C-alpha positions as CSV (number, residue, x, y, z in Angstrom):
1,M,-12.0,52.4,-2.2
2,P,-13.4,55.2,0.0
3,K,-16.7,54.3,1.6
4,G,-19.9,56.0,1.6
5,R,-22.4,58.9,3.4
6,G,-23.5,56.6,6.6
7,E,-22.1,53.2,5.4
8,M,-20.6,51.1,7.8
9,E,-18.1,48.8,8.5
10,A,-19.4,44.7,7.6
11,A,-18.6,43.0,11.6
12,Y,-18.2,39.1,10.1
13,R,-19.1,35.9,12.6
14,H,-18.1,32.4,12.5
15,F,-20.6,29.7,12.7
16,I,-19.6,25.3,12.7
17,T,-22.6,23.8,10.6
18,Q,-22.5,20.4,9.6
19,R,-22.3,19.8,6.0
20,H,-22.3,16.5,3.6
21,A,-19.4,15.2,2.3
22,R,-18.9,12.8,0.1
23,V,-16.3,9.8,0.3
24,G,-14.9,7.4,-2.1
25,V,-14.3,4.1,-1.2
26,V,-12.4,0.9,-2.9
27,G,-12.9,-2.7,-1.0
28,D,-14.0,-3.5,2.1
29,P,-12.7,-1.0,5.1
30,E,-14.3,-4.0,8.0
31,T,-11.9,-6.5,6.8
32,A,-9.2,-4.5,5.6
33,T,-5.3,-4.7,7.2
34,E,-3.7,-1.8,5.7
35,A,-5.7,1.7,4.7
36,W,-4.7,4.2,2.2
37,L,-6.1,7.1,3.0
38,I,-5.9,9.6,-0.6
39,L,-6.3,13.1,-1.1
40,H,-7.0,14.7,-4.2
41,G,-5.2,17.6,-6.0
42,Y,-6.9,21.0,-6.6
43,G,-9.8,20.7,-9.6
44,M,-10.2,17.2,-9.1
45,L,-12.7,14.7,-7.3
46,A,-13.0,11.4,-5.4
47,R,-14.0,9.9,-8.7
48,G,-10.8,11.1,-10.4
49,I,-7.7,10.6,-7.5
50,L,-9.3,6.7,-7.0
51,H,-8.9,6.1,-11.3
52,W,-5.4,6.9,-10.9
53,F,-4.8,4.8,-7.3
54,R,-6.8,2.0,-8.6
55,S,-3.9,-0.4,-10.3
56,A,-2.9,0.0,-5.8
57,A,-5.9,-2.1,-4.8
58,R,-5.5,-4.9,-3.5
59,P,-7.2,-8.0,-1.3
60,G,-7.1,-6.3,2.2
61,R,-6.4,-2.8,1.3
62,V,-8.2,-0.5,1.6
63,L,-8.2,3.1,-1.0
64,I,-10.2,6.0,1.2
65,A,-10.6,9.4,-1.1
66,P,-12.9,12.0,0.8
67,E,-13.7,14.6,-1.0
68,G,-12.4,18.8,-0.3
69,L,-15.0,20.1,0.7
70,S,-15.7,23.0,-1.7
71,R,-16.8,22.2,-5.1
72,F,-16.4,24.6,-8.4
73,Y,-16.9,24.6,-11.9
74,N,-13.6,24.3,-14.1
75,E,-14.3,26.0,-17.6
76,L,-13.3,23.6,-20.0
77,S,-13.5,24.6,-23.6
78,E,-16.3,25.2,-26.0
79,G,-18.4,26.5,-23.2
80,K,-18.0,22.9,-21.1
81,R,-18.1,23.1,-17.8
82,A,-16.9,20.1,-15.7
83,V,-16.8,19.8,-11.7
84,G,-13.8,20.3,-9.4
85,A,-12.8,20.7,-5.8
86,S,-10.6,22.3,-3.4
87,W,-9.0,21.4,-0.1
88,T,-8.0,24.9,0.9
89,T,-7.1,28.7,0.1
90,R,-5.3,31.3,1.5
91,E,-8.7,33.2,2.6
92,E,-9.2,31.7,6.8
93,L,-7.2,29.1,5.6
94,H,-6.5,28.6,9.6
95,H,-10.5,28.3,9.7
96,E,-10.4,25.5,6.6
97,I,-7.2,23.9,8.0
98,E,-9.6,22.8,11.3
99,D,-11.9,21.7,9.1
100,Q,-10.2,19.7,7.2
101,R,-8.5,18.4,10.0
102,Q,-11.9,17.0,12.0
103,Y,-13.4,16.0,8.5
104,L,-10.1,13.6,8.2
105,D,-10.8,12.8,11.9
106,Q,-14.2,11.5,11.3
107,V,-13.7,9.9,7.6
108,V,-9.9,8.0,9.9
109,T,-12.1,7.0,12.7
110,A,-15.5,5.6,10.7
111,L,-13.4,4.2,7.8
112,V,-10.0,2.8,9.0
113,P,-10.4,-0.8,11.4
114,P,-8.2,0.1,14.2
115,D,-5.1,-3.0,13.5
116,A,-4.9,-1.5,9.9
117,A,-2.0,0.1,9.5
118,L,-2.5,3.6,7.7
119,H,-1.0,5.0,4.7
120,I,-1.6,8.2,3.7
121,H,-0.7,9.6,-0.2
122,G,-1.4,13.3,-0.8
123,F,-1.2,14.6,-4.8
124,S,-0.8,17.9,-5.4
125,Q,-3.0,19.8,-3.3
126,G,-3.5,17.1,-1.3
127,C,-0.1,17.3,-0.4
128,S,-0.7,20.2,2.1
129,V,-3.9,18.5,3.4
130,A,-1.5,15.3,4.1
131,A,1.4,17.2,6.0
132,R,-0.9,19.1,7.8
133,W,-2.6,16.5,8.8
134,S,0.1,14.1,9.9
135,I,1.2,16.5,12.0
136,A,-1.3,15.1,15.1
137,P,-3.0,12.9,12.8
138,A,-6.0,10.5,14.6
139,R,-3.9,7.4,14.2
140,P,-0.6,6.2,13.4
141,V,0.7,6.2,10.1
142,A,3.1,3.7,8.8
143,Q,3.7,5.8,5.7
144,L,3.7,9.5,4.1
145,V,3.7,9.4,0.2
146,C,3.4,13.1,-0.8
147,W,3.7,13.3,-4.9
148,A,3.7,16.1,-7.1
149,G,3.1,18.7,-4.2
150,A,4.8,21.0,-1.7
151,I,5.4,20.9,1.9
152,P,4.2,24.0,3.8
153,D,6.2,26.1,5.9
154,D,3.9,25.5,8.4
155,V,4.8,21.8,8.9
156,H,8.4,21.4,10.1
157,G,10.2,18.3,10.1
158,A,10.6,17.0,14.1
159,A,6.9,17.4,14.1
160,L,6.6,15.0,10.7
161,R,9.0,12.6,12.9
162,E,7.6,12.6,15.6
163,T,4.5,10.6,14.0
164,L,6.8,8.5,11.5
165,G,9.4,7.9,13.4
166,P,11.8,6.8,11.7
167,Q,10.0,5.8,8.3
168,P,11.0,8.1,5.9
169,L,9.2,11.1,4.0
170,H,8.5,10.1,0.8
171,L,8.3,13.1,-1.4
172,V,7.7,12.2,-5.6
173,V,8.0,14.4,-9.0
174,G,8.5,14.2,-12.2
175,D,11.2,15.8,-14.1
176,R,8.8,18.0,-16.7
177,D,6.3,19.3,-13.8
178,A,5.6,22.3,-14.2
179,R,3.6,23.3,-11.9
180,V,5.9,22.4,-9.2
181,P,8.9,22.1,-10.6
182,P,11.9,19.5,-9.5
183,E,13.4,22.4,-7.1
184,R,10.9,22.9,-5.3
185,V,10.5,19.3,-4.2
186,E,14.3,18.9,-3.9
187,S,13.9,22.5,-1.5
188,D,11.3,21.1,0.8
189,G,13.2,18.0,1.2
190,Q,16.2,20.1,1.6
191,R,14.5,22.1,4.4
192,L,13.5,19.4,6.3
193,R,16.0,17.2,6.4
194,G,17.8,19.9,8.0
195,E,14.9,20.1,10.6
196,G,16.0,16.3,11.5
197,L,13.3,14.5,9.6
198,D,14.4,11.6,7.2
199,V,13.3,12.2,3.3
200,V,13.6,10.4,0.8
201,V,13.0,12.1,-2.9
202,H,11.6,10.3,-6.1
203,H,12.1,11.6,-10.0
204,F,10.2,10.2,-12.2
205,E,10.4,10.8,-16.4
206,G,7.0,13.1,-16.5
207,G,5.1,15.3,-16.1
208,H,2.1,16.6,-13.3
209,T,0.7,13.2,-12.6
210,I,0.7,10.0,-10.3
211,D,3.9,7.3,-12.2
212,R,2.8,4.5,-12.9
213,A,6.2,2.2,-12.2
214,L,6.4,4.5,-8.3
215,L,2.9,3.4,-7.8
216,S,3.6,0.2,-8.2
217,T,6.9,0.5,-5.6
218,F,4.4,1.3,-2.9
219,A,2.2,-0.9,-3.5
220,G,2.9,-3.9,-4.1
């Protein structure tokens, strides 16, 4: 759209500001020997993803679900609305990635005991968050599991191998997932293997969700 007479181009400046962030916790962080950092999908909240993962709770294991910093209303039927959260958008993505990295670093430092094994589980949009954070984590990562989500092209297998060592990256997808089809997940796995990372792809009968049977195999 052409500018009107006398209209000036906007200049944008950036500021770093503190804000409140919500983190759901199941279990006792102080006594845990194992911690699961669980990253929700687009439009979810911490309580929603913890509901799906609650069956993984065990004595000595703490489930930690940070909530995305951007909340919004999901429009439902009959004029009803529900609150959801998002991790990133394509607008100034590099700043959002840096903000969430600092946020997750703070969460892990505060809630994961120094000697606890750290497992990362990302669902849907949370997969990109999990993968990007795992490139340079604040703590060693014992296991990385990405459920029903894609791995960003800026995450390379060699970088994840530095974090995971001999442990494979686990990719999980339902055979009826319309949002992230199995073909996309298989393609991600093939790319990362070509970059030197061990990848295991798990398939289950279902859609865009967490499979309880597979979850139980990871939970032990």
